[in-house]
C-alpha positions as CSV (number, residue, x, y, z in Angstrom):
1,M,112.7,105.6,90.9
2,S,112.6,106.5,94.6
3,T,112.7,104.2,97.6
4,V,109.3,103.9,99.3
5,L,108.4,102.3,102.7
6,V,105.1,100.5,103.2
7,T,103.9,99.7,106.7
8,G,101.1,97.1,107.0
9,A,102.3,95.5,103.8
10,T,101.2,92.0,104.7
11,G,97.5,92.9,105.0
12,L,94.7,93.3,102.5
13,L,95.5,96.8,101.3
14,G,99.2,96.9,102.1
15,S,100.0,93.8,100.0
16,A,98.0,95.1,97.0
17,L,99.8,98.5,97.4
18,T,103.2,96.9,97.7
19,R,102.6,94.8,94.5
20,R,101.5,97.8,92.5
21,L,104.5,99.9,93.7
22,H,106.8,97.1,92.7
23,L,105.2,96.8,89.3
24,E,105.5,100.6,88.8
25,G,109.3,100.3,89.3
26,F,109.7,101.6,92.8
27,D,112.3,100.2,95.2
28,V,110.0,98.9,97.9
29,R,110.9,98.3,101.5
30,I,108.3,96.9,103.9
31,L,108.2,97.1,107.7
32,R,106.8,93.9,109.1
33,R,106.8,91.9,112.3
34,R,109.0,88.8,112.5
35,T,105.8,86.7,112.8
36,S,103.9,88.3,109.9
37,K,102.4,86.0,107.4
38,L,103.8,86.6,103.9
39,D,101.2,84.6,101.9
40,L,99.6,87.7,100.3
41,L,103.1,88.8,99.0
42,E,104.3,85.5,97.8
43,D,104.7,86.6,94.1
44,V,106.9,89.6,95.1
45,V,108.2,88.6,98.5
46,H,111.8,88.1,97.2
47,D,111.8,91.3,95.1
48,I,111.3,93.7,97.9
49,E,113.4,94.7,100.9
50,H,112.3,93.6,104.4
51,A,112.7,95.7,107.6
52,V,111.7,93.6,110.6
53,G,110.1,95.6,113.4
54,D,107.0,97.0,114.9
55,I,105.4,100.4,114.3
56,T,105.3,101.1,118.0
57,D,109.1,100.7,118.2
58,A,110.7,104.1,117.6
59,V,114.2,102.8,116.9
60,G,113.0,100.1,114.5
61,V,110.7,102.5,112.6
62,A,113.6,105.1,112.2
63,E,115.9,102.4,110.9
64,A,113.3,101.3,108.4
65,M,113.1,104.9,107.1
66,E,116.8,105.3,106.4
67,D,117.2,106.5,102.8
68,V,113.5,106.4,102.2
69,D,111.8,109.2,100.1
70,R,108.2,108.3,100.7
71,V,106.1,106.4,103.3
72,Y,102.8,104.7,102.8
73,H,101.5,104.1,106.4
74,A,98.9,101.3,106.0
75,A,99.5,99.4,109.2
76,A,96.6,99.3,111.6
77,R,94.6,97.1,113.8
78,V,91.0,96.4,112.9
79,A,88.8,95.1,115.6
80,F,85.2,95.6,116.9
81,G,85.2,93.9,120.2
82,G,84.3,96.9,122.3
83,R,86.2,98.0,125.4
84,R,88.3,94.9,125.6
85,E,89.9,95.8,122.3
86,R,90.3,99.5,123.0
87,A,93.7,99.5,124.6
88,Q,95.3,97.5,121.8
89,L,93.6,99.7,119.2
90,L,95.0,102.8,120.8
91,R,98.4,101.3,121.1
92,V,98.7,100.2,117.5
93,N,96.6,102.8,115.6
94,V,97.3,105.9,117.6
95,D,100.7,105.3,119.3
96,G,102.0,103.5,116.3
97,T,101.0,106.3,114.0
98,A,102.6,108.8,116.3
99,T,105.8,106.8,116.1
100,V,105.7,106.7,112.3
101,V,105.0,110.4,112.1
102,N,107.8,111.2,114.5
103,A,110.3,109.2,112.5
104,A,109.2,110.7,109.2
105,V,109.8,114.2,110.6
106,R,113.1,113.3,112.1
107,M,114.3,111.3,109.1
108,G,113.2,114.0,106.6
109,V,111.1,111.9,104.3
110,D,109.6,113.8,101.3
111,R,106.0,112.8,101.9
112,L,103.9,110.4,104.0
113,L,100.5,109.0,103.0
114,H,98.4,107.9,105.9
115,V,95.7,105.3,105.3
116,S,92.9,106.2,107.6
117,S,89.3,105.0,107.3
118,M,85.8,106.4,106.6
119,A,85.2,105.5,110.3
120,A,87.5,108.4,111.2
121,F,84.8,110.8,109.9
122,G,82.6,109.8,112.8
123,R,79.1,108.6,112.7
124,P,76.2,110.6,114.1
125,E,73.6,109.0,116.2
126,R,71.2,109.3,113.3
127,G,72.3,108.3,109.9
128,E,70.9,111.5,108.2
129,G,72.8,113.5,105.7
130,V,75.9,112.8,103.6
131,I,79.3,112.2,105.2
132,D,82.5,113.5,103.5
133,E,85.9,115.0,104.2
134,Q,84.4,118.1,105.7
135,S,82.3,116.3,108.2
136,E,83.2,117.2,111.8
137,W,83.9,114.4,114.3
138,Q,81.0,114.0,116.8
139,R,81.1,112.2,120.1
140,S,78.5,109.5,119.5
141,K,77.6,106.0,120.6
142,A,77.7,105.1,117.0
143,N,81.4,105.5,117.0
144,S,83.3,102.3,117.7
145,S,86.6,102.0,119.5
146,Y,88.1,101.4,116.1
147,S,86.5,104.7,114.8
148,T,87.9,106.6,117.7
149,S,91.4,105.2,117.3
150,K,91.5,106.1,113.6
151,Y,90.3,109.7,114.4
152,L,93.0,110.1,117.0
153,A,95.6,108.7,114.5
154,E,94.6,111.4,112.1
155,L,95.3,114.0,114.8
156,E,98.8,112.6,115.0
157,V,99.3,113.1,111.3
158,R,98.0,116.7,111.7
159,R,100.5,117.3,114.4
160,G,103.2,116.1,112.1
161,I,102.1,118.4,109.4
162,A,102.3,121.3,111.9
163,E,105.8,120.3,112.6
164,G,106.7,120.5,108.9
165,L,105.8,117.0,107.6
166,D,104.4,116.8,104.1
167,A,101.5,114.4,104.5
168,V,98.2,113.4,103.0
169,I,95.3,111.2,104.2
170,I,93.1,108.8,102.5
171,N,89.8,107.4,104.0
172,P,88.8,104.2,102.3
173,A,85.3,102.8,102.6
174,L,84.7,99.1,103.5
175,M,87.3,97.4,101.3
176,F,86.7,94.1,99.4
177,G,89.5,92.0,97.9
178,T,90.7,88.5,97.8
179,G,92.8,88.9,100.9
180,R,93.3,86.1,103.5
181,A,90.5,83.7,104.4
182,G,88.9,84.4,107.8
183,T,90.0,88.1,107.9
184,N,88.4,91.4,107.1
185,T,85.7,91.4,104.5
186,R,87.0,88.0,103.1
187,R,85.3,86.5,106.2
188,L,81.9,87.9,105.0
189,V,82.6,86.8,101.4
190,D,83.3,83.2,102.5
191,Q,80.2,83.1,104.7
192,V,78.0,84.2,101.7
193,R,79.8,81.8,99.4
194,S,79.3,78.8,101.7
195,G,75.8,79.7,102.7
196,R,76.7,80.1,106.3
197,L,75.5,83.7,106.7
198,P,72.3,83.4,108.7
199,A,70.7,86.7,108.0
200,L,71.0,90.1,106.3
201,P,71.9,93.2,108.4
202,S,69.4,96.0,108.1
203,G,71.7,98.9,107.5
204,A,73.8,100.4,104.7
205,T,77.4,101.5,104.1
206,S,79.9,102.4,101.5
207,V,82.1,99.8,99.7
208,V,85.1,99.9,97.5
209,D,87.5,97.5,95.7
210,V,90.9,97.3,97.3
211,L,92.5,97.8,93.9
212,D,90.7,101.1,93.5
213,V,92.0,102.2,96.9
214,V,95.5,101.4,95.7
215,E,94.9,103.6,92.7
216,G,93.6,106.4,94.9
217,A,96.6,106.1,97.2
218,L,99.0,106.5,94.3
219,R,97.2,109.4,92.9
220,A,96.9,111.1,96.3
221,M,100.7,110.7,96.9
222,E,101.5,112.2,93.6
223,E,98.9,114.9,93.0
224,S,97.4,116.2,96.3
225,R,98.3,119.2,98.4
226,T,99.8,118.8,101.9
227,G,97.1,118.2,104.5
228,E,94.4,117.0,102.2
229,R,92.2,114.0,102.9
230,Y,90.2,112.0,100.4
231,F,87.3,109.6,100.9
232,L,87.7,106.6,98.7
233,G,84.4,104.8,98.3
234,S,82.7,103.5,95.3
235,E,79.0,103.0,96.1
236,N,76.6,103.5,99.0
237,L,74.7,100.2,99.3
238,S,72.4,98.4,101.7
239,W,73.8,95.3,103.3
240,S,71.1,93.4,101.5
241,A,72.4,94.7,98.1
242,I,76.0,94.0,99.0
243,I,75.3,90.4,100.1
244,S,72.9,89.7,97.2
245,E,75.6,90.9,94.7
246,L,78.1,88.6,96.3
247,A,75.7,85.7,96.3
248,G,74.9,86.3,92.6
249,A,78.5,86.3,91.7
250,F,79.1,83.0,93.5
251,D,75.8,81.6,92.2
252,V,74.4,80.9,95.6
253,S,71.2,82.0,97.3
254,P,71.5,84.9,99.7
255,P,69.9,84.7,103.2
256,R,66.2,85.2,103.3
257,F,65.8,86.8,106.7
258,M,66.6,90.4,107.7
259,L,68.2,90.8,111.2
260,R,66.6,93.9,112.7
261,P,68.4,96.2,115.2
262,R,67.0,94.9,118.5
263,P,67.4,91.1,117.6
264,A,70.9,91.9,116.3
265,M,71.9,93.5,119.6
266,A,70.4,90.6,121.6
267,L,72.3,88.2,119.4
268,A,75.5,90.2,120.0
269,Y,75.2,90.0,123.8
270,V,74.8,86.2,123.6
271,S,77.6,85.9,121.1
272,E,80.0,88.0,123.2
273,G,79.1,85.9,126.3
274,L,79.8,82.7,124.5
275,G,83.0,84.1,123.1
276,R,84.3,84.9,126.6
277,L,83.3,81.4,127.9
278,T,85.0,79.6,125.0
279,R,87.8,82.1,124.5
280,S,86.9,82.5,120.8
281,S,85.9,85.4,118.6
282,P,82.2,86.1,118.8
283,L,80.1,85.7,115.7
284,I,78.8,89.3,116.2
285,T,79.7,92.0,118.7
286,R,77.6,94.9,119.9
287,E,79.8,97.3,117.9
288,T,79.3,95.4,114.7
289,A,75.6,95.0,115.4
290,R,75.1,98.7,116.1
291,T,77.1,99.7,112.9
292,A,75.5,97.2,110.6
293,S,72.0,98.2,111.7
294,R,72.4,101.8,110.7
295,S,72.5,103.4,107.2
296,Y,75.1,105.9,106.3
297,R,75.8,107.7,103.0
298,F,79.2,109.0,101.9
299,C,80.3,111.3,99.0
300,N,83.4,110.7,96.9
301,A,83.1,113.9,94.8
302,K,86.4,115.3,96.0
303,A,88.5,112.3,95.1
304,R,86.8,112.2,91.7
305,A,87.4,115.9,91.0
306,E,90.8,116.5,92.4
307,L,92.5,113.1,91.8
308,G,90.6,112.0,88.7
309,W,89.7,108.8,90.6
310,S,87.1,106.6,89.1
311,P,86.3,103.4,91.1
312,R,84.6,100.4,89.6
313,P,81.0,99.4,90.7
314,F,80.7,96.8,93.4
315,S,79.2,94.4,90.8
316,E,82.6,94.2,89.1
317,T,84.3,93.6,92.4
318,A,82.0,90.8,93.3
319,Q,82.6,89.1,89.9
320,R,86.4,89.6,90.4
321,L,86.2,87.9,93.8
322,A,84.2,85.0,92.5
323,K,86.7,84.5,89.7
324,E,89.8,84.7,92.0
325,I,88.4,82.8,95.0
326,G,86.5,80.2,93.0
């Protein structure tokens, strides 16, 4: 089996992907920072090779790619704090991806799979119509700084393809998995589980199990043509349905109140202000309030047809999380 490099291997998706690659018999090398937590890899941490570095360090990334056949680039920063997060998002997601692409071209890797996001499709001001791989990016207030950074990161991958790199892109929906407490969607799961979620957002989005994203990534790496991108989402659900499904799985009551757009934005202003005063993460930001108050629909037909990808319904994911988290 070939040697593969995984960036972002200590995160929600990267750890699940690393574990699956190891189980499939690949020689797996991960690129991680010296300070990275390894708790999500504890069962395979001694069975994989570690390259210590940062995706923005050209020398370290090139060294990590020595004798590597394929690269899964899953490293990214996820934040929705508005302008104060923008510089860091651009540095990690855009400059970091450019560094990885440059190294892949220079080191002659066989193929690179870039983990993007459904956010990179862009979100129109109005949530009308269906969004998929053919949707064109639109400048919109509905696009967060994170969305912009992932869109620009994809342009770096496109540049690499123009320079001769064999690369493919996946665009996962909102991923749910056990993950690490207090991070990503696990934070929402824990709030629902403990009854600390005060209200239901009024919008809708697309969700997917992280294990299905891993399956889609493997299929895209093996079966897709150069330059293709695939949306990996299971179901389009209202936030009310998502949270009610999680509450049912954990046998708790969901919030009774719906947080409408204007109150959500007002709460975000207050929360951000308190966050600045206390130097802590706000409960809700204007970007999350804006996104969670709108409804978007996505189509996964391409991944189903071309990759034979068949994700599980969110109800199964919720039951899995309840079983694994307890």
